[in-house]
C-alpha positions in Angstrom: 14.0 -63.0 12.3 10.3 -63.0 13.1 11.0 -62.2 16.7 13.4 -59.4 15.8 10.8 -57.8 13.5 8.3 -58.1 16.3 10.6 -56.4 18.7 11.4 -53.7 16.2 7.7 -53.1 15.5 7.0 -52.8 19.3 9.9 -50.3 19.6 8.6 -48.2 16.7 5.1 -48.2 18.1 6.4 -47.0 21.4 8.7 -44.3 20.0 6.3 -42.9 17.3 4.3 -40.8 19.8 7.5 -39.3 21.2 8.7 -38.4 17.7 5.4 -36.8 17.0 5.6 -34.7 20.1 9.1 -33.6 19.3 8.0 -32.6 15.8 5.0 -30.7 17.2 7.2 -28.9 19.7 9.6 -27.9 16.9 6.8 -26.6 14.8 5.4 -24.6 17.8 8.8 -23.0 18.3 9.0 -22.0 14.7 5.6 -20.5 14.9 6.4 -18.5 18.0 9.6 -17.3 16.4 7.7 -16.2 13.3 5.2 -14.2 15.5 8.0 -12.5 17.4 9.8 -11.6 14.1 6.6 -10.3 12.7 6.2 -8.0 15.7 9.8 -6.9 15.6 9.6 -6.0 11.9 6.4 -4.0 12.3 7.7 -2.1 15.2 10.9 -1.2 13.4 9.0 0.0 10.4 6.4 2.0 12.3 9.1 3.7 14.4 10.3 5.4 11.3 8.0 8.4 10.7 8.6 8.7 7.0 7.7 5.1 6.1 4.0 4.2 6.2 1.7 7.4 6.2 -0.2 7.6 9.5 -3.5 8.3 7.8 -3.3 5.1 5.8 -2.5 3.0 8.9 -5.5 4.6 10.6 -7.8 3.6 7.7 -6.5 0.1 7.3 -8.9 -2.7 8.3 -6.1 -5.3 8.6 -2.3 -5.3 8.6 -0.3 -8.2 7.2 3.5 -8.7 8.0 5.8 -11.1 6.2 9.3 -11.1 7.7 12.2 -12.3 5.6 10.4 -13.4 2.5 12.9 -15.4 0.4 13.3 -15.5 -3.4 15.4 -18.4 -4.7 17.9 -17.2 -7.3 17.5 -20.3 -9.5 13.7 -20.1 -9.6 12.3 -17.3 -11.8 9.7 -15.4 -9.8 9.7 -18.1 -7.1 9.0 -16.6 -3.7 7.9 -18.0 -0.3 7.1 -16.3 3.0 5.2 -16.9 6.2 3.9 -14.2 8.5 0.7 -13.0 10.3 -2.2 -10.7 9.9 -4.3 -8.8 12.5 -7.6 -7.1 11.8 -9.8 -4.7 13.7 -12.4 -6.9 15.5 -16.1 -7.0 14.7 -18.2 -7.5 11.6 -17.6 -3.8 10.7 -13.8 -3.9 11.3 -14.0 -1.0 13.7 -13.1 -2.7 17.0 -9.7 -3.2 18.7 -6.9 -5.2 17.0 -7.6 -8.9 17.2 -5.5 -12.0 17.7 -3.4 -12.7 14.5 -4.0 -15.4 12.0 -0.9 -17.0 10.5 -0.5 -16.2 6.8 1.4 -17.6 3.8 2.7 -15.6 0.8 3.6 -17.5 -2.3 4.6 -17.0 -6.0 4.9 -13.7 -7.7 7.9 -12.0 -9.2 9.7 -9.4 -7.1 12.1 -8.0 -9.7 14.0 -5.7 -7.4 15.3 -8.6 -5.3 18.8 -9.9 -5.9 19.7 -13.5 -5.6 18.6 -15.1 -2.3 18.1 -11.9 -0.5 15.4 -11.8 2.2 12.8 -9.0 2.1 10.3 -7.9 4.7 6.8 -7.1 3.4 3.9 -5.1 5.1 0.5 -5.1 3.5 -2.4 -2.7 4.5 -5.8 -4.1 3.7 -7.9 -1.0 3.1 -11.5 -2.2 2.9 -13.8 -4.9 4.1 -14.0 -6.7 0.7 -10.3 -7.3 0.6 -10.2 -8.4 4.3 -13.1 -10.8 4.0 -11.6 -12.3 0.8 -8.3 -13.0 2.5 -9.8 -14.5 5.6 -12.0 -16.8 3.6 -9.4 -18.4 1.2 -6.4 -18.0 -1.0 -6.4 -14.6 -2.8 -4.4 -13.7 -5.9 -3.1 -10.2 -5.7 -4.0 -8.2 -8.7 -6.6 -10.8 -9.7 -9.0 -11.6 -6.8 -8.0 -8.4 -4.9 -6.5 -5.2 -6.3 -3.1 -4.3 -5.0 -0.8 -1.3 -5.5 2.5 0.0 -4.2 1.8 2.0 -1.2 3.0 5.6 -0.9 5.6 6.5 1.7 6.3 9.6 3.8 4.3 11.4 6.5 3.0 13.9 4.0 1.9 11.5 1.3 -1.5 12.6 -0.1 -3.9 9.7 0.4 -6.8 11.5 -1.3 -5.2 12.3 -4.6 -3.2 9.2 -5.3 -5.1 6.9 -7.7 -3.3 3.8 -6.3 -5.2 4.3 -3.0 -8.4 3.0 -4.6 -6.8 -0.4 -4.3 -8.0 -2.9 -1.8 -4.4 -3.7 -0.6 -1.3 -1.4 -0.4 2.0 -3.2 -0.2 5.4 -2.2 1.1 8.8 -3.8 1.2 12.0 -3.4 3.2 15.3 -4.8 1.9 18.9 -3.9 2.9 17.5 -1.1 5.0 15.6 0.5 2.2 11.8 0.9 2.6 9.5 1.5 -0.4 6.1 0.7 -1.9 6.2 -2.3 -4.1 3.6 -4.1 -6.3 3.0 -7.8 -5.4 0.8 -8.6 -8.4 0.7 -12.2 -9.2 1.5 -13.3 -5.6 -1.1 -15.2 -3.5 -1.8 -14.9 0.2 -3.8 -17.2 2.3 -4.4 -18.1 6.0 -2.1 -20.8 7.1 -4.5 -23.2 8.8 -1.8 -25.7 9.8 0.2 -23.0 11.6 -3.0 -21.7 13.2 -3.8 -25.1 14.6 -0.4 -25.3 16.3 -0.5 -21.7 17.6 -4.0 -22.0 19.1 -4.0 -25.7 19.9 -7.1 -26.4 17.9 -8.7 -25.9 14.5 -10.1 -22.3 14.3 -11.2 -20.5 11.1 -9.0 -17.4 10.4 -12.1 -15.2 10.5 -13.0 -16.3 14.0 -9.4 -15.8 15.2 -9.1 -12.2 14.1 -12.7 -10.8 14.3 -14.5 -12.6 17.2 -12.7 -11.1 20.1 -13.0 -14.6 21.8 -9.5 -15.8 20.9 -6.7 -14.6 23.2 -3.5 -13.1 21.7 -0.6 -15.6 21.9 2.3 -14.3 24.1 4.6 -14.5 21.1 2.3 -12.0 19.2 2.4 -9.4 22.0 4.7 -7.0 20.3 2.7 -7.2 17.0 -0.6 -6.2 18.7 1.0 -3.7 21.1 2.7 -1.9 18.2 -0.6 -1.6 16.4 -2.4 -0.5 19.5 0.3 2.2 20.1 0.4 3.6 16.6 -3.2 3.6 15.5 -6.5 4.0 17.4 -8.0 0.7 18.4 -11.7 1.5 18.0 -12.8 3.5 15.0 -16.0 5.7 14.7 
């Protein structure tokens, strides 16, 4: 029995690194798929002229996309999503769009959802205060950062709508319908574990998106190219 246990221990010791590599590869594949889905969702939404007003997109410091956020029917207000955020590079948030940081969306009550339906979310971060808060740590929407349902339509008046004083404007797309939606009570944060897998090392979210020294992962190509195509890269 002792010999058998010794042999089993040796086998487990030899196999453990292989299992770890398989798990890591699986996680990397999921992260790449998430980045590709993020880019596809943003492109589809930006390709519709009457969704997000162009002047708001031009003013945004960061754009966050959460594809297929799920709400479990049996959990009241329980929601879970993973996505990515890109910001304009530089300390003044006026440079070109930077490499994305992976993001997590948790909690909140999205009353318009039905059952286990998946919903896409797009958040525009409209000022430096909101952007710096999100990059630093977990932020509660409506508490640590003000959030409001974003207006839709190419002719939406950004100057007269009181909601546009918010740090974050939020939008949703479910079953083909696109609208502004409030995400008060939800939390968003950088997903440091996913960032480590995507970039191969531990890098602070702030450094990823603002430094200009981190290359855009191939899977995030469509996300960044869509932003580059639809809104000016450098701002005055």
